[in-house]
C-alpha positions in Angstrom: -8.9 -13.4 39.7 -6.8 -13.9 36.5 -8.1 -13.0 33.1 -8.0 -15.7 30.5 -6.5 -15.4 27.0 -10.1 -15.9 25.7 -11.3 -12.9 27.7 -8.4 -10.7 26.8 -8.6 -11.4 23.0 -11.7 -13.2 21.7 -14.2 -11.2 23.8 -12.4 -7.9 22.9 -12.2 -8.9 19.2 -15.9 -9.6 19.3 -16.6 -6.2 20.8 -14.6 -4.5 18.1 -16.1 -6.5 15.3 -19.6 -5.8 16.5 -18.8 -2.1 16.5 -17.3 -2.3 13.0 -20.4 -4.0 11.7 -22.4 -1.2 13.1 -20.4 1.7 11.9 -20.2 0.1 8.4 -24.0 -0.3 8.4 -24.4 3.4 9.3 -21.9 4.2 6.6 -23.8 2.4 4.1 -27.1 4.0 5.1 -25.7 7.5 5.2 -24.0 7.2 1.8 -27.0 5.6 0.2 -29.3 8.3 1.5 -26.9 11.2 0.6 -26.0 9.9 -2.9 -22.4 9.4 -1.9 -20.5 7.1 -4.3 -19.5 4.0 -2.2 -16.8 3.2 -4.7 -15.2 6.5 -3.9 -15.4 5.7 -0.1 -13.8 2.4 -0.6 -10.8 4.1 -2.2 -10.6 7.1 0.2 -7.3 7.6 2.1 -6.8 9.9 5.0 -3.4 10.9 3.6 -1.9 10.1 0.1 0.6 7.6 1.6 -1.9 5.7 3.6 -3.7 2.7 2.4 -7.4 3.1 1.4 -10.5 2.4 3.3 -10.9 -1.1 1.8 -7.4 -2.1 3.3 -8.4 -0.7 6.7 -11.6 -2.8 6.8 -9.8 -5.9 5.5 -7.2 -5.4 8.3 -9.9 -5.4 10.9 -10.8 -9.0 9.9 -7.2 -9.9 9.4 -6.2 -8.9 12.9 -9.1 -10.7 14.5 -10.2 -13.9 12.8 -7.0 -14.0 10.7 -4.9 -13.5 13.9 -6.5 -16.4 15.7 -6.0 -18.7 12.6 -2.4 -17.6 12.5 -1.9 -18.5 16.1 -3.4 -21.9 15.5 -1.0 -22.5 12.6 1.9 -21.0 14.4 2.5 -18.5 11.5 1.0 -15.2 10.7 2.0 -13.7 7.3 0.0 -10.8 6.0 -1.1 -10.9 2.3 0.5 -8.2 0.1 -2.7 -8.1 -2.1 -5.5 -5.8 -1.5 -8.5 -7.2 -3.3 -10.7 -4.8 -5.1 -13.7 -5.3 -3.0 -16.7 -3.1 -3.0 -18.4 -1.6 0.2 -20.9 -4.5 0.6 -18.2 -7.1 0.1 -16.1 -5.4 2.9 -19.2 -5.6 5.1 -19.3 -9.3 4.4 -15.7 -9.8 5.3 -16.3 -8.2 8.6 -19.5 -10.2 9.2 -17.5 -13.4 8.3 -14.7 -12.5 10.7 -17.2 -11.9 13.4 -18.8 -15.3 12.8 -15.4 -17.0 12.8 -14.4 -15.4 16.1 -17.8 -16.3 17.6 -17.0 -19.9 16.8 -13.9 -20.0 18.9 -14.3 -21.6 22.3 -12.6 -20.5 25.5 -10.9 -23.9 25.8 -9.7 -23.7 22.2 -8.0 -20.3 22.6 -6.8 -20.8 26.2 -5.0 -23.9 25.1 -2.9 -21.8 22.7 -1.2 -19.8 25.5 2.5 -20.2 25.3 2.4 -21.6 21.8 5.2 -20.2 19.5 3.9 -17.9 16.6 6.1 -16.5 13.9 5.1 -13.3 12.2 6.6 -13.1 8.7 6.5 -10.3 6.2 8.7 -10.9 3.3 12.1 -11.7 4.7 11.4 -10.1 8.2 10.6 -12.5 10.9 9.4 -11.8 14.4 8.9 -14.5 17.0 6.1 -14.4 19.6 4.2 -16.5 22.0 0.4 -16.7 21.1 -0.5 -14.3 23.9 2.3 -11.9 23.0 1.2 -11.8 19.3 -2.5 -11.4 20.0 -2.1 -8.8 22.7 0.9 -6.8 21.6 0.6 -7.1 17.8 -2.9 -7.9 16.6 -4.8 -6.0 19.1 -3.0 -2.7 18.5 -3.2 -3.3 14.7 -7.0 -4.0 15.0 -7.6 -0.8 16.8 -5.4 1.2 14.4 -7.2 -0.1 11.3 -10.8 0.2 12.9 -10.0 3.7 13.9 -8.8 4.6 10.5 -11.9 3.1 8.8 -14.1 4.9 11.3 -12.3 8.2 10.7 -12.7 8.0 7.0 -16.5 7.4 7.3 -16.5 10.4 9.7 -14.7 12.4 7.0 -17.4 11.5 4.6 -20.0 13.0 6.9 -21.3 9.7 8.4 -22.9 10.7 11.8 -20.9 8.5 14.0 -19.8 8.9 17.6 -17.5 7.4 20.1 -20.1 4.8 21.1 -20.3 3.6 17.5 -16.5 2.9 17.6 -16.5 1.3 21.1 -19.4 -1.0 20.6 -21.0 -2.6 23.6 -18.8 -2.8 26.6 -18.8 -6.0 28.7 -20.8 -4.8 31.6 -21.0 -6.5 35.0 -23.8 -9.1 35.1 
């Protein structure tokens, strides 16, 4: 049996977004209970030349709901701005991305297969098909940024484990 573009992307994005909602909720609860400054968490970097937690969380939304919108438009161009959002606003960004992804139907995403998509960052342009972009560009970026956000929360002492990162797998019914 072949796997559809919907199953490979939207279903996987949903799993990752649900997990991110969960680990962000645990992060908020832990920091609130422990008196940890959430503004400091939002600005935390794993290494000085890495972008902060807020960028990592924004990128989770950008490479899920934003990627789908980019494929629909035929153009994906990341913003160079990193808005100064607080922790709760970042949680809303992820929740909104989850709602946007949940609204995508299988027919809608499967119909995009083979569509041309251009990734553009400044003068750099990279041509993709919809499935190539979603599976070989957005999916790895999603996991990189979700992992980095998760790791920053772990570094702050949030009691997270592998299951918090993975979310609920799609079990046989």
